[in-house]
Backbone as a printed PyTorch tensor [residue, N CA C, xyz], in Angstrom:
tensor([[[  3.9340, -32.8300,   2.7510],
         [  2.6890, -32.1530,   3.5850],
         [  3.1590, -31.2870,   4.5080]],

        [[  3.2240, -31.9290,   5.2950],
         [  3.0390, -30.6740,   6.5470],
         [  4.2170, -29.9750,   7.1870]],

        [[  5.2990, -30.2710,   6.3830],
         [  6.3330, -29.3520,   6.2620],
         [  5.6080, -27.6030,   5.0840]],

        [[  5.0950, -27.9770,   4.3050],
         [  4.2710, -26.7790,   3.4600],
         [  3.6020, -25.8900,   4.1000]],

        [[  2.9910, -26.6140,   5.4220],
         [  1.4280, -26.2050,   5.7920],
         [  2.7050, -25.5380,   7.0600]],

        [[  2.7540, -25.6690,   7.5100],
         [  3.8160, -24.7760,   9.1210],
         [  5.0380, -23.9200,   8.4010]],

        [[  5.5240, -23.7300,   7.1920],
         [  6.0060, -23.0120,   6.2460],
         [  5.1810, -21.7320,   6.0050]],

        [[  3.7320, -22.3900,   5.1080],
         [  3.3100, -21.5100,   4.6420],
         [  2.7990, -20.6540,   6.1450]],

        [[  2.4200, -21.3610,   6.7110],
         [  1.6680, -20.5980,   8.4200],
         [  2.5980, -19.5850,   8.7140]],

        [[  3.9110, -20.3640,   8.7530],
         [  5.0600, -19.0170,   9.5670],
         [  5.3620, -18.3440,   8.4450]],

        [[  5.3510, -17.5120,   7.1070],
         [  5.6260, -16.9520,   6.4950],
         [  4.4140, -15.8550,   6.7040]],

        [[  3.1320, -16.6950,   6.7430],
         [  1.9250, -15.4740,   7.2710],
         [  1.6510, -14.8020,   8.5390]],

        [[  2.3600, -15.4360,   9.7390],
         [  2.5030, -15.0380,  10.5460],
         [  3.7130, -13.7250,  10.6350]],

        [[  5.1130, -13.8050,   9.7580],
         [  5.4260, -13.2730,   9.9570],
         [  5.3430, -11.7610,   9.5380]],

        [[  4.4190, -11.9530,   8.1420],
         [  3.9160, -10.9400,   7.2030],
         [  2.7400, -10.2420,   8.1680]],

        [[  2.4400, -10.6610,   8.9690],
         [  1.3630,  -9.7860,   9.7540],
         [  2.3410,  -9.2970,  11.2370]],

        [[  3.6950,  -9.5700,  11.4470],
         [  4.0090,  -9.2530,  12.2580],
         [  4.1080,  -7.3550,  12.8130]],

        [[  4.4370,  -6.8600,  11.6060],
         [  4.0980,  -5.3050,  11.5560],
         [  3.1220,  -5.0480,  12.2770]],

        [[  2.0250,  -5.7050,  11.2640],
         [  0.5430,  -5.2720,  12.3820],
         [  0.4480,  -5.5420,  13.6940]],

        [[  1.0460,  -6.8290,  14.1830],
         [  0.6140,  -7.3840,  15.5410],
         [  1.3440,  -6.3130,  16.3490]],

        [[  2.3170,  -6.2770,  16.0210],
         [  3.2570,  -5.7080,  16.9560],
         [  3.0580,  -4.3360,  16.8750]],

        [[  2.1030,  -3.5000,  15.9220],
         [  1.9850,  -2.2070,  16.0420],
         [  0.4910,  -1.9000,  16.5540]],

        [[  0.0260,  -3.1590,  16.6720],
         [ -2.0250,  -3.1880,  17.1730],
         [ -1.3360,  -3.1050,  19.0810]],

        [[ -0.1030,  -3.9170,  19.5880],
         [  0.7210,  -3.8600,  20.7030],
         [  1.0430,  -2.8910,  21.0240]],

        [[  1.8770,  -2.5170,  20.3500],
         [  2.2140,  -0.9820,  21.1390],
         [  0.9930,   0.4210,  21.2600]],

        [[  0.3130,   0.2530,  20.0460],
         [ -1.1250,   1.3790,  20.2590],
         [ -1.4490,   0.9600,  21.5160]],

        [[ -1.8980,  -0.5580,  21.8630],
         [ -2.8790,  -0.7220,  23.2650],
         [ -1.7950,  -0.2630,  24.6060]],

        [[ -0.5420,  -0.4960,  24.4950],
         [  0.0450,  -0.0920,  25.4770],
         [  0.7210,   1.0910,  25.8360]],

        [[  0.2260,   2.0410,  24.5340],
         [  0.1420,   3.4850,  24.6540],
         [ -1.0540,   3.9980,  25.6400]],

        [[ -2.2860,   3.0950,  25.4890],
         [ -3.2920,   3.4710,  26.3290],
         [ -3.3360,   3.0040,  27.5560]],

        [[ -2.6470,   2.4750,  28.2120],
         [ -2.6780,   2.0720,  29.5720],
         [ -1.9280,   3.2990,  30.4660]],

        [[ -3.1260,   3.3390,  31.4320],
         [ -3.0260,   4.3010,  32.4170],
         [ -1.5550,   4.2570,  33.3740]],

        [[ -1.1660,   5.2760,  33.3760],
         [  0.2960,   5.1430,  34.6990],
         [  0.1210,   6.5350,  35.6510]],

        [[  0.4520,   6.5390,  36.8700],
         [  0.4840,   7.8500,  37.2390],
         [  1.5870,   8.7100,  37.1470]],

        [[  1.0720,   9.4610,  35.9130],
         [  2.1180,  10.3420,  35.8010],
         [  1.8950,  11.7900,  35.6250]],

        [[  2.5520,  13.0260,  35.7660],
         [  2.4820,  13.9820,  36.1930],
         [  1.3760,  14.9020,  35.2010]],

        [[  1.2910,  14.7550,  33.9540],
         [  0.3810,  15.3980,  33.0140],
         [ -0.7580,  14.6140,  32.7690]],

        [[ -1.8930,  15.5440,  31.9160],
         [ -3.0520,  15.2290,  31.9980],
         [ -3.0490,  13.6660,  31.2890]],

        [[ -3.7220,  12.5610,  31.0710],
         [ -4.3670,  11.5890,  30.6510],
         [ -4.2350,  11.6850,  29.2870]],

        [[ -4.8180,  12.4130,  29.1550],
         [ -5.4090,  13.1530,  27.5150],
         [ -3.9880,  13.0010,  26.5650]],

        [[ -2.9880,  13.0130,  26.9610],
         [ -1.6950,  13.5330,  26.3730],
         [ -1.2220,  11.8910,  26.3660]],

        [[ -1.2310,  11.4690,  24.9700],
         [ -0.2860,  10.1480,  25.1930],
         [  0.7720,  10.2600,  23.3590]],

        [[  1.6830,   9.8330,  23.5010],
         [  2.2940,   9.5490,  22.0580],
         [  1.5120,   9.3970,  21.0780]],

        [[  1.3470,   9.4280,  19.5030],
         [  0.9190,   8.8860,  18.2160],
         [  1.4140,   7.9260,  18.2670]],

        [[  1.2240,   6.8210,  18.8220],
         [  2.0460,   5.8310,  18.3530],
         [  1.7070,   5.1840,  17.1200]],

        [[  0.3580,   5.0120,  16.8030],
         [ -0.1370,   4.4440,  15.8770],
         [  1.0080,   5.2850,  14.2160]],

        [[  0.7300,   6.7920,  14.6420],
         [  1.3610,   7.8250,  13.7310],
         [  3.2290,   7.0390,  13.2680]],

        [[  3.6270,   6.4070,  14.6790],
         [  5.1450,   6.5340,  14.0000],
         [  5.4280,   4.8190,  13.4580]],

        [[  4.3970,   4.2100,  13.9780],
         [  4.1350,   2.8060,  13.3090],
         [  4.1730,   2.6000,  12.0550]],

        [[  3.2290,   3.3140,  11.6620],
         [  2.9410,   3.6280,   9.9950],
         [  3.9300,   4.1860,   9.6140]],

        [[  4.7750,   5.4670,  10.0270],
         [  5.5250,   5.8240,   9.2190],
         [  6.7390,   4.8750,   9.2430]],

        [[  7.1790,   4.0120,  10.1060],
         [  8.2670,   2.9150,  10.3920],
         [  7.7200,   2.1520,   9.2040]],

        [[  6.9870,   1.2240,   9.2190],
         [  6.9030,   0.2840,   8.8090],
         [  6.3930,   0.7040,   6.7930]],

        [[  6.1380,   1.8220,   7.1870],
         [  5.7850,   2.3330,   4.8960],
         [  7.2560,   2.7150,   4.7760]],

        [[  8.2750,   2.7330,   5.4370],
         [  9.3440,   3.0950,   5.0100],
         [ 10.5590,   2.1230,   4.6360]],

        [[ 10.4780,   1.2580,   5.8760],
         [ 11.1960,  -0.3830,   5.5680],
         [ 10.4260,  -1.7940,   5.3320]],

        [[  9.3700,  -1.5580,   5.3110],
         [  8.8630,  -3.1560,   5.1780],
         [  7.2360,  -2.5320,   4.2690]],

        [[  7.2070,  -1.8240,   3.2090],
         [  6.0900,  -1.1320,   2.7050],
         [  5.1320,  -2.9230,   2.4910]],

        [[  6.3030,  -3.8960,   1.8160],
         [  5.8640,  -5.0450,   0.8080],
         [  4.8920,  -5.6960,   2.0710]],

        [[  4.7540,  -5.6520,   3.2360],
         [  4.0270,  -5.7660,   4.5800],
         [  2.7490,  -5.3670,   5.5390]],

        [[  3.4900,  -4.3570,   5.1370],
         [  2.4210,  -2.9620,   6.0250],
         [  1.6940,  -2.1740,   4.6900]],

        [[  0.5300,  -2.9770,   4.5180],
         [  0.0780,  -1.9130,   3.4600],
         [ -1.3540,  -1.1760,   3.9040]],

        [[ -2.3700,  -0.9500,   2.7130],
         [ -3.1620,  -0.1660,   3.3940],
         [ -4.0640,  -0.9400,   3.7110]],

        [[ -4.4220,  -2.0440,   4.0170],
         [ -5.2700,  -3.2920,   5.0500],
         [ -4.7440,  -2.8820,   6.4460]],

        [[ -3.7200,  -3.0210,   6.5450],
         [ -2.4770,  -2.8170,   8.0880],
         [ -2.8520,  -1.0580,   8.3480]],

        [[ -3.0370,  -0.0500,   7.9040],
         [ -3.1230,   0.9010,   8.3330],
         [ -4.8230,   0.9810,   8.1560]],

        [[ -5.4550,   0.4180,   7.5550],
         [ -6.8190,   0.3090,   8.1350],
         [ -7.1600,  -0.1520,   9.2040]],

        [[ -6.7280,  -0.9370,   9.3340],
         [ -7.1870,  -1.7320,  10.7280],
         [ -6.3620,  -1.3380,  12.1230]],

        [[ -4.7950,  -0.8050,  11.7580],
         [ -4.4360,   0.3230,  12.9880],
         [ -5.4210,   0.9940,  13.5340]],

        [[ -5.8520,   2.0860,  12.1890],
         [ -6.2860,   2.9580,  12.6560],
         [ -8.0850,   2.8680,  13.1300]],

        [[ -8.4860,   1.6650,  13.0830],
         [ -9.5290,   0.7500,  13.5310],
         [ -9.7370,   0.8100,  15.0260]],

        [[ -8.3190,   0.0520,  15.4970],
         [ -7.7590,  -0.1300,  16.7320],
         [ -7.7610,   1.0540,  17.7990]],

        [[ -6.8930,   1.8740,  16.9190],
         [ -7.0450,   3.4320,  17.6330],
         [ -8.2310,   4.2930,  17.7520]],

        [[ -8.9910,   4.0470,  17.0290],
         [-10.4270,   4.4040,  16.9760],
         [-11.3990,   3.7330,  18.2790]],

        [[-10.9590,   2.8130,  18.2910],
         [-11.9630,   1.8620,  19.2160],
         [-11.3320,   2.1420,  21.0020]],

        [[ -9.7950,   2.4120,  20.4880],
         [ -9.3290,   2.7940,  22.0050],
         [ -9.7440,   4.3990,  22.7200]],

        [[ -9.7670,   4.9950,  21.7780],
         [-10.0660,   6.5970,  21.9180],
         [-11.4490,   7.2510,  22.4420]],

        [[-11.3990,   8.3440,  22.4750],
         [-12.7120,   8.7400,  22.3820],
         [-13.1180,   9.8140,  21.1540]],

        [[-12.4890,   9.7600,  20.6860],
         [-12.4990,  10.6070,  19.4490],
         [-13.4970,   9.7300,  18.4460]],

        [[-14.1930,  10.4810,  17.7310],
         [-15.4010,   9.7610,  16.4460],
         [-14.9190,   8.7500,  15.8860]],

        [[-15.4730,   7.9840,  15.5580],
         [-15.0250,   6.7870,  14.7130],
         [-14.5730,   7.2600,  13.1420]],

        [[-13.4580,   6.8960,  13.2770],
         [-12.9330,   7.1810,  11.5580],
         [-12.3390,   8.0930,  11.8090]],

        [[-11.5370,   8.9110,  12.8300],
         [-10.6000,  10.2230,  13.0180],
         [ -9.6180,   9.2290,  12.7190]],

        [[ -9.1870,   8.8990,  13.5530],
         [ -7.9310,   7.6960,  13.8390],
         [ -7.7420,   7.2790,  12.2460]],

        [[ -8.8360,   6.4530,  11.5560],
         [ -8.3710,   6.1630,  10.6770],
         [ -8.1420,   7.0380,   9.4430]],

        [[ -8.7580,   8.0100,   9.1960],
         [ -8.7250,   9.2080,   8.7940],
         [ -7.3430,   9.7530,   8.5150]],

        [[ -7.0170,  10.0570,   9.6890],
         [ -5.5990,  10.6440,  10.1400],
         [ -4.1700,   9.3660,   9.6970]],

        [[ -4.2320,   8.4610,   9.9720],
         [ -3.3150,   7.3150,   9.1020],
         [ -3.4560,   7.0670,   8.0130]],

        [[ -4.5500,   7.1670,   7.3840],
         [ -5.1970,   6.8970,   5.8070],
         [ -4.1050,   8.4220,   5.2960]],

        [[ -4.2020,   9.7180,   5.9410],
         [ -3.5490,  10.5830,   5.2380],
         [ -1.5730,  10.5580,   5.2200]],

        [[ -1.5870,  10.1090,   6.4280],
         [ -0.1490,   9.3350,   6.6420],
         [  0.3050,   9.0180,   5.7380]],

        [[ -0.7510,   7.6830,   5.6320],
         [ -0.1940,   6.8820,   4.5340],
         [  0.2570,   7.1730,   2.7690]],

        [[ -1.1600,   8.2730,   2.6830],
         [ -0.9990,   8.9490,   0.7900],
         [  0.6410,  10.0160,   1.5540]],

        [[  0.8490,  10.8090,   2.4260],
         [  1.9760,  11.5640,   2.2320],
         [  3.4190,  10.6340,   2.3850]],

        [[  3.4990,   9.7420,   3.4490],
         [  4.5350,   8.9980,   2.9240],
         [  4.7100,   8.4580,   1.6880]],

        [[  4.0960,   7.7010,   1.2140],
         [  3.9190,   7.4570,   0.0370],
         [  3.9970,   8.1500,  -1.2460]],

        [[  3.9530,   9.0930,  -1.0160],
         [  4.2810,  10.4040,  -1.7600],
         [  5.8500,  11.0460,  -1.9030]],

        [[  6.5150,  10.4260,  -0.5610],
         [  7.5860,  10.9310,  -0.0570],
         [  8.1370,  10.0020,  -0.2290]],

        [[  7.8660,   8.8610,  -0.0370],
         [  9.3550,   7.8340,  -0.1360],
         [ 10.2800,   7.5730,  -0.6610]],

        [[ 10.2930,   7.9510,  -1.6990],
         [ 12.0080,   8.2660,  -2.0680],
         [ 12.6060,   9.1210,  -1.8950]],

        [[ 12.4540,   9.8410,  -0.8270],
         [ 13.1940,  11.5430,  -0.2500],
         [ 13.6230,  10.8610,   0.6320]],

        [[ 12.9260,   9.9570,   1.4490],
         [ 13.6640,   9.2260,   2.7580],
         [ 13.6810,   7.8290,   3.0960]],

        [[ 13.5270,   7.1610,   2.2070],
         [ 13.9540,   5.7400,   2.0680],
         [ 15.4350,   5.8580,   1.5910]],

        [[ 16.1740,   4.9640,   2.5300],
         [ 17.8290,   4.8030,   2.3400],
         [ 18.5500,   5.7890,   2.7130]],

        [[ 17.6190,   6.5750,   3.5850],
         [ 18.6010,   7.4740,   4.1050],
         [ 18.7060,   7.9750,   5.9940]],

        [[ 19.7070,   8.5710,   6.4070],
         [ 19.8610,   8.5580,   7.8760],
         [ 18.7720,   8.4570,   8.3540]],

        [[ 19.1770,   8.2960,  10.1780],
         [ 17.8350,   8.2330,  10.7740],
         [ 17.5580,   9.7710,  11.0150]],

        [[ 18.5810,  10.5480,  11.2350],
         [ 18.1750,  11.9730,  11.5810],
         [ 17.0580,  12.2580,  10.0330]],

        [[ 17.5750,  11.6690,   9.3680],
         [ 16.7180,  12.5560,   8.2940],
         [ 15.1110,  11.5760,   8.2130]],

        [[ 15.2000,  10.3990,   8.4930],
         [ 13.5970,  10.2500,   8.5720],
         [ 12.9960,  10.8770,   9.7080]],

        [[ 13.5850,  11.1490,  10.5030],
         [ 13.2490,  11.5830,  12.0070],
         [ 12.4850,  12.9360,  11.9840]],

        [[ 13.2520,  13.8990,  10.4810],
         [ 13.1120,  14.8250,  10.5090],
         [ 11.7140,  14.5520,   9.7210]],

        [[ 11.8020,  13.6790,   8.5670],
         [ 10.7350,  13.2870,   7.8970],
         [  9.2560,  12.6160,   8.3400]],

        [[  9.4010,  12.4500,   9.5630],
         [  8.9070,  11.9990,  10.5520],
         [  7.3860,  13.0280,  10.9280]],

        [[  8.4570,  14.1610,  11.1500],
         [  8.4620,  15.7630,  12.2650],
         [  7.1900,  15.9950,  11.2860]],

        [[  7.5140,  16.1940,   9.9070],
         [  6.6850,  16.9060,   8.4810],
         [  5.3470,  16.3230,   8.3790]],

        [[  5.6550,  15.0540,   8.0060],
         [  4.7770,  13.8090,   8.1220],
         [  3.3430,  13.7050,   9.1110]],

        [[  4.0240,  13.8750,  10.1460],
         [  3.6150,  13.5990,  11.3120],
         [  2.4590,  14.6580,  11.1980]],

        [[  3.3620,  15.5990,  11.8990],
         [  2.3240,  17.1900,  11.9890],
         [  1.2520,  17.2100,  11.1950]],

        [[  1.4160,  17.0160,   9.1650],
         [  0.6550,  17.1140,   8.3400],
         [ -0.7530,  16.3690,   8.9680]],

        [[ -0.4530,  14.8920,   9.7100],
         [ -1.4910,  14.0750,   9.8970],
         [ -2.0540,  13.9530,  11.1730]],

        [[ -1.1460,  14.7310,  12.3460],
         [ -2.3110,  15.3280,  13.1480],
         [ -2.4590,  16.2830,  13.4480]],

        [[ -2.4440,  17.2280,  12.6870],
         [ -3.0920,  18.5320,  12.5320],
         [ -4.3910,  17.9850,  11.6820]],

        [[ -4.0510,  17.7430,  10.7240],
         [ -5.5860,  16.7380,   9.9620],
         [ -6.9160,  16.0460,  11.2430]],

        [[ -6.2010,  15.2740,  11.9700],
         [ -6.5780,  14.2370,  12.8110],
         [ -6.9710,  15.6760,  14.0800]],

        [[ -6.4690,  16.6880,  14.5130],
         [ -7.1210,  17.6250,  15.1240],
         [ -8.2820,  18.4470,  14.5220]],

        [[ -7.9930,  19.0680,  13.2370],
         [ -9.4980,  20.0800,  12.6090],
         [-10.4720,  18.7540,  12.8280]],

        [[-10.1480,  17.3520,  12.2940],
         [-11.5000,  16.6960,  12.0900],
         [-11.7850,  16.6520,  13.3580]],

        [[-11.6840,  16.4660,  14.4090],
         [-12.3820,  16.1720,  15.6070],
         [-12.7710,  17.3420,  16.0470]],

        [[-11.8800,  18.7770,  15.9280],
         [-12.4130,  19.5510,  16.1560],
         [-14.1640,  20.1750,  15.4490]],

        [[-14.2750,  19.2990,  13.9150],
         [-15.2470,  20.2030,  13.2200],
         [-16.3890,  18.9200,  13.7650]],

        [[-16.2140,  18.2230,  14.3140],
         [-16.9190,  16.9060,  14.3360],
         [-17.5590,  18.0190,  15.7930]],

        [[-17.0120,  18.4100,  17.0770],
         [-17.1060,  18.4250,  18.1660],
         [-17.9920,  20.2610,  17.9030]],

        [[-17.4050,  20.7300,  16.8650],
         [-18.0060,  22.1830,  16.2440],
         [-17.1740,  23.3090,  17.4150]],

        [[-16.1420,  22.9540,  17.9300],
         [-15.6850,  23.5930,  18.4240],
         [-13.9530,  23.2120,  18.4820]],

        [[-13.6070,  24.2680,  18.5550],
         [-11.6840,  23.9160,  18.2370],
         [-11.0990,  23.5530,  19.3830]],

        [[-10.8040,  22.1880,  19.2770],
         [-10.0370,  21.5500,  20.7410],
         [ -9.0030,  22.8390,  21.1900]],

        [[ -8.4110,  22.2210,  22.5600],
         [ -7.3220,  23.4160,  23.0270],
         [ -6.0150,  22.7930,  21.4270]],

        [[ -5.5780,  24.0610,  21.3340],
         [ -4.4800,  23.6040,  20.4530],
         [ -2.5840,  23.5070,  21.1030]],

        [[ -3.0570,  23.9580,  22.0010],
         [ -1.5410,  23.4510,  22.9440],
         [ -1.6250,  22.3410,  23.5380]],

        [[ -3.1560,  21.4220,  23.4210],
         [ -2.9400,  20.0070,  23.7850],
         [ -2.4700,  19.1740,  22.2050]],

        [[ -2.5850,  19.7330,  21.7430],
         [ -2.7170,  19.0220,  20.0510],
         [ -0.9570,  19.0600,  19.8390]],

        [[ -0.5110,  20.7150,  20.3630],
         [  0.9310,  20.8150,  20.1610],
         [  1.6300,  19.5900,  21.0670]],

        [[  1.1780,  19.5660,  22.2300],
         [  2.3050,  19.0560,  23.1220],
         [  2.1210,  17.3550,  23.3340]],

        [[  1.0280,  16.7090,  22.7510],
         [  0.8870,  15.6750,  21.9140],
         [  1.7390,  15.5740,  20.5570]],

        [[  1.7410,  16.3140,  20.0380],
         [  2.7900,  15.9160,  18.6730],
         [  4.4410,  16.2450,  19.1700]],

        [[  4.7660,  16.8590,  20.4660],
         [  6.4570,  16.9700,  20.7620],
         [  6.5910,  15.6510,  21.1850]],

        [[  5.1990,  15.2680,  22.1750],
         [  5.4470,  14.1610,  22.6010],
         [  5.7810,  12.8060,  21.9260]],

        [[  4.9890,  12.8700,  21.0240],
         [  5.1030,  11.8270,  19.7670],
         [  6.6080,  11.7700,  18.7280]],

        [[  7.2470,  13.2000,  18.6430],
         [  8.2100,  13.4260,  18.2670],
         [  9.4550,  12.7830,  19.1960]],

        [[  9.3720,  13.1010,  20.0880],
         [ 10.1870,  12.4880,  21.2610],
         [ 10.2050,  11.0740,  21.7390]],

        [[  9.0980,  10.4440,  21.3370],
         [  9.2720,   9.3180,  21.6490],
         [  9.1870,   8.2800,  20.3580]],

        [[  9.6750,   9.1550,  18.8960],
         [  9.5950,   8.1490,  18.2340],
         [ 11.1960,   7.5950,  17.7090]],

        [[ 12.0610,   7.7410,  18.4960],
         [ 13.4620,   7.0670,  18.4800],
         [ 13.0230,   5.7330,  19.5180]],

        [[ 12.0870,   5.6740,  20.4300],
         [ 12.1730,   4.5000,  21.1510],
         [ 11.0280,   3.5730,  19.9310]],

        [[  9.6040,   4.1600,  19.8040],
         [  9.2180,   3.3340,  19.0000],
         [ 10.0460,   2.7840,  17.9860]],

        [[ 10.9610,   3.4650,  17.3870],
         [ 11.6690,   2.8520,  16.1200],
         [ 12.2130,   1.4570,  16.5370]],

        [[ 13.1400,   1.9470,  17.9220],
         [ 13.7500,   0.7030,  18.7750],
         [ 13.2550,  -0.2250,  18.5340]],

        [[ 11.7920,  -0.5050,  18.8160],
         [ 10.7970,  -1.6170,  19.1240],
         [ 10.6370,  -2.1740,  17.9060]],

        [[ 10.3140,  -1.2650,  16.9120],
         [ 10.3050,  -1.6130,  15.5460],
         [ 11.2350,  -2.2550,  14.4970]],

        [[ 12.2010,  -1.7680,  14.8780],
         [ 13.3600,  -2.6040,  14.9140],
         [ 13.9530,  -3.9750,  15.1790]],

        [[ 13.4550,  -3.9970,  15.9770],
         [ 14.1510,  -5.6400,  17.1210],
         [ 12.8990,  -6.3090,  16.2090]],

        [[ 11.2390,  -6.1860,  16.2100],
         [ 10.4640,  -7.0050,  15.5000],
         [ 10.7910,  -7.2910,  14.0360]],

        [[ 11.5740,  -6.1970,  13.4690],
         [ 12.0720,  -6.5790,  12.4110],
         [ 13.2550,  -7.3870,  11.6130]],

        [[ 13.9950,  -6.8800,  12.6720],
         [ 15.2880,  -7.7990,  12.8540],
         [ 15.4590,  -9.0420,  13.3900]],

        [[ 14.9360,  -9.2430,  14.6740],
         [ 14.5070, -10.6360,  15.2340],
         [ 13.7520, -11.5430,  15.0630]],

        [[ 12.4530, -11.0140,  14.6850],
         [ 10.9260, -11.9970,  14.4000],
         [ 10.7670, -11.9390,  12.7260]],

        [[ 11.0890, -11.2030,  12.0270],
         [ 10.7900, -11.3920,  10.4950],
         [ 12.0490, -11.7650,   9.8780]],

        [[ 11.5930, -12.5810,   8.8150],
         [ 12.8830, -12.7480,   7.8010],
         [ 12.7360, -12.1110,   6.3860]],

        [[ 13.5170, -11.8750,   5.6020],
         [ 13.2910, -11.1960,   4.3730],
         [ 12.4710, -12.0130,   3.4970]],

        [[ 12.0810, -13.2460,   3.6830],
         [ 11.4300, -14.0730,   2.6110],
         [  9.8910, -13.5620,   3.4930]],

        [[  9.7040, -13.0500,   4.2770],
         [  8.4570, -12.7080,   4.6430],
         [  7.1040, -11.6290,   3.3020]]])
């Protein structure tokens, strides 16, 4: 009886591991460091995590996980409530529709797919926030954030690969 309960708890925690590790990465991305550039520019870690987990483990990273991750990012940013949620939901829909083209391909192909999918989602986020404030936000800020996100994608993927290979089992 006790072994069944511990196995069930272990399986449940392993199925939550993509969401928990993504939340950890999002929180870590908002830690202020003494850097040369503006503190408003940081990689869209949530987009990279959603893209990775939807390609590699869509069975444990579902729509609820996307919503929770967007809610956490909305709580950490100064953007209007719901803007990050909508951004990640748009990314979810785009990736789910293009999943058959990217799944099982080389890393370079998946990276190009991330560039395309994240551009659509990040542009939608920029547009939504611009409409909310009734003024277009600086496009250069959006574009530089997009470039930082694209460059940070391999590092975020390495962390997610570690989580998938070392902290999760195939039964989850």
